[in-house]
N, C-alpha and C positions, 0 to 999 in steps of 0.2 A: 424728552420728558423733563430732564433737569432744568432746561431753560424755561419750560412752561411753568415749572414750580416756582422759579424765581419771579416770573411775571405775575403769578397768582399772589405771591406774598407782597410784591410791590404795589399792586393795585388794591389789595386789601387795606394796606396802610393809607394809601391816598383816599380811598373811598370812606374809610372810617373817619379820618380827620375832616375831610370835606363835608360829609353829611352831619357830623357833630357840630361843625361851625355854622352851618346854614339850615339846620333841621327845622326850625320854627317856620321860616318862610316857605320851605319846601312842603311842609305838612299843610299849611294853609292853601298852597297852590293845588294840592291834591284833594281838597274838599273839607279839611278840618274846620270846625267852627269854634266859637268861644266856649261852647259847651263841651266840646270833645278834645280840644287841643291839649289839655292837661294829661288826659289818658294817652293820647297819641304820642306826646312828648316822652312820657314815662316809658312806654313800650319801646319806642324806637331807640332810645338811649341805651337800654340794655341789649337790644337786638344788634345794634351796630358794633358793640364790643365783641360780638361773635362773628363778625364779618369774615375774618381770616379762616374760621372753621367752615363756613359756607363755601368760600372760594376753593379751599383744598378738597372738600368733599365732592363738590360738583365738578371742578376742573380736572382733578386727577382721576376721577372715576372713568373718564373717557379712555384712559390708558388701560383700564381693566377690561372694559368691553371691547376695546380695539384689538386686544390679543386673544379674543374669543372666549373669555371667561364671563359669559353673560350672566350666569347664576350669581357669581360673586359680585358683579356690578349691580345686579338687582337687589341683592342682599344689603349692600351698603345703603341703598335708598330706603329699603324696608326697615332697617335698624333705626334710622333716624325718625321715620314716620311713626313707628310703633312706640318708641320711647317718648316722643312728643305727646302722643295720644294718652299714654299712661300717666305722664307727669303733669299734664294740664289740670285735671281735676284735683290732684294731690296738692299742687302748689296754689291753685286758685281758691279752692274751697276748704280743703283740710288744713292747710297752713295759713289761710286767710291773706294771701299775698296779692290777690286781685290781678290787675293788669300786669303788675310786675312779675307775678307768677307765670303768666302766659308767656311773657318774653323770656324769662329765665328757662322755662321748659324747652322753648324753641332753641335757645343758645346751647343748652346742654345736649340736646338731641343731635344738633349739628356737630358739636365737639366729638361725640361718640362716633358719628359717621366718618368724620375726618380721620380719627384715630384708626378706624377700621380700614379705610382706603390706604392710608400711608403704611400701615402694618402689612397689608397684603402686598403692596408694591415693594416692600423691603424683605419679603419672605421668599422661600424657595418655590412657592406655588406660582410666583409671577415669572413670566418669560423676560419681562423688563424689570431691571432692578433700579429703584430710585436712589440716587445719591447726589451729593452736592457737586456741582460742576462750575467751571468758570463761565460766566455769561458770554455767549457768542452773539455779537451784534447782528451779523448777517442772518443767523438762524432766528433770532428774536424778531427781526423785521419780517421774515417770511411768516412766522407764526401770527404776528400782529395783522399782516395783510389778509390772511385767511380768516382771522377772527373778527375783523371789522364788520363784515356783513351780518353775522348773527348778532353782534353787539348792537348794530343799528336797528335790527329787527326788534330786539328786546327793549332797547332804550326808548325807541320811538313810541312804544306802547304807553309810556308815561306821558309823553308829549300829546298823544292822541287823547288820553284820559283828561288831561288839563283842558284841551281844546273843547272836547265834548261837554264836560261839566260846566265850563264857563258859558258856552253857548246855550245850553239847556236851561241854566239858571236865568239867563237873560231873556230868552224867548218863551220859556215855559214855566219854570219854577221847580220847587223841591220834588214834586211828584215825578216830573220828567227826569230829574237827576236820579231818582230812585229807580226808575224803569231802566235807565242806562246801566246802572250798577248790576241789575239782574241780567240784562242782555250780555254784558261783558263777561259775567260769570258763566253764562250758558255757552258763550263762544269758547271759553276755556275747556268746557266739557267736550266740545266738538273738535277743537284743534289739537289738544294735548295728546289724544290717542294717535292721531296722524303724525304728530311730531315724534312720538315714541317709535313709530314704524320707520320713519325716515332716518332717525339716529341709529337704529339697529341695522339698517341696510347700508348706510354710508360707508362703514369699514369694508364691506363686501365689494362695493363698487371701486373703492380706492385700491384694494388689494389686487383685484383683477385688472384694473387699469395699469397699475405698476408692473404686473406680470405680462402685460401685452395681450391679454385674453379678450379680444374685441367682442367675440360672440357672447361671452359670459356677461360682459358689461352691458351690452345691448339688451339681452334677455332680462337682466336684473332691473334695469331702468324701466323697461316696459311693464314688468310686473309691479314695480314700485308705484308707477303712475296709476295703474289700474286699481290697485288695492287702496291707495290714498283717495282716489276719486270716488270709489265705491263707499269708503268710510264717510266722507263728508256729505255725499248724496243721501245716505241713510240718516245720519245724525242731524244734518240740517233739514232734511225732509220732515222729520218729526216736529222741528221748530216751525216750519212753514205751514204744515197741514194740521198739526195738533199742538198749537202753542201753549195751551192750558196745562199740558203735562209738565213742561219745563217751568212755567211761571209759578205754579202752585208749590214747587219745591222750595221756593225762596221766600214766599210771603203769603199771608192769609188776608191781607188788606184787599178788599173787593175792588176798590177803585184803582189801586196800583196793578192788580192782576188784569183788570179790564184794559187798561192803557197798554200794558206790556204785551198782552195777547193781540191787540190791534196793530201794534208796531212790529212785532216779531217777524211775521211773514215777509215784510218788506226788507227788514234789516238783514235777514239771513239768506236772501236770494243769491247773492254773490258767493257766500260762504259754501253754498252747495257744491260749487266747482273748485273751491279753494285747494282741494287735494292735489290738483294738477300743479299749482304753484309751489306747494310744500315739497312735492316730489322733485320738481325741477330745481328748486333752490338747493335742496340737499345734494342733488347730482352735481351741480356747479361746484359746491364745496368739495365733494369727493374727488372731483377731477382737477382740483387746484385752480379753478377759474375764479380767482379772487375779485377781479374787476367787474365781471359780469354779475357775480353774486352780490356785490355791493350795490350795483345799479338797481337790481331787482328789489333788494331790501329797501332802498330809498324810494323806489317808484311808488309802491302801494301806499305807504304812510306819509312820507314827506312831500313827494311831488304831487300826489293825487288826493289822498284822504283829508289831510289837514286843510289845504286850500279849499277843497269842496265843502268841508264842514264850516268854513268861515263865509263862503260866498253864497251857497244855496239857501241858507236861512233868510237872507236878505230878500229873496224872491218867493220862497215857499214857506216861510215861517219856521216854526220849530220842527216841522216834518222834514225840512231840508237837511237837518243834521243827521237824521236817521237814513235818509236816502243817499247821503254821501258815502256810506259804507258799501252798499251793493254796487254803486257806480264805479268806485275805485277798485273793488274786487274784480269785477268783470274785465275792466280795461287791463288791469295788472296781469290777470291770468292769460289773456290773449297775447299780450306782449311777451310774457315769460315763455309761453308755449312756442312762439315763433323763434325766440332767441335760443331756446333749448334745442329745437330741431336743427337750426343752423350750426350751433356749437358742436353738437354731437356728430353731425356729418363731417365737420372739419377734423374733429379729434379721431374719428374712425378712419378717415383717409390717412392721417398721420400715423396711426397705429399700424395700418396695413402696409404703408411704405417702409416702416421700421422692420416689420417682420419679413 
């Protein structure tokens, strides 16, 4: 935990400086225009100053949930969310701070969350006590190795967004870019609950793996896959069969709603079975399989999705960009499932031999 804290502080400094230096071209790459760049620039400048609070709140919270204090871990997230919701209207409207008020409210809420997390880990309520330690190179490398996979998964979302928006602007126009913004927001509604489940189960798998309890690991993984798959089947099923329910949540523009509803069933076909990949990905991390986890993280986005999003439109037009998502999802789930079965069989044999 001490070495992780050092890493969080180090990367907070690097990210803050790096993004402040290159914020304008980055904002344009993500879709800012001449009309919105001033607002985006104002918001991100203030938000970046709170990077260290975001890193500490999110990064160290894992050590709270990892020791079984689920309620305390959940409270740290709720504190920031509630404060942000309360401060937004006060700063934006009552104090007339506009976009700066929104950014300031977010930074303050993250600061309070960080204080809560650090205070808990330095109190008697915590099994683990946070303190300054001398950085251990070998331990830091192990932490980094396991952290690369989720880092790739999160960071490639940005690369995918840039690829999608550029292609849609080229082959379709603003309306298609708007539809993708809605689709990506809906995807978050589907994927985030599943990610919450996998993060909650991950410490259980790790603990029982370390304890040599092969049966408990097996049962937990089977249940995890089942629950995650059921979750994505239901949530993505709504998008496939009743797309209007989701689309109407984000816009009342009839033309945009019609386009989004027409594309949504195709776009979310693969996400319906994505629960399998999410469960397997989490299992790899819980079992310390850093290399396999990294490969799976790169497979779906870097190896499959981005190239497909660049190639398919040349033959299928703008529709090819939307089709790239389900094709990459299905292939990735199949490969992940096979690797998960092979890896688990090998690990179970090793655990049985040790016992």
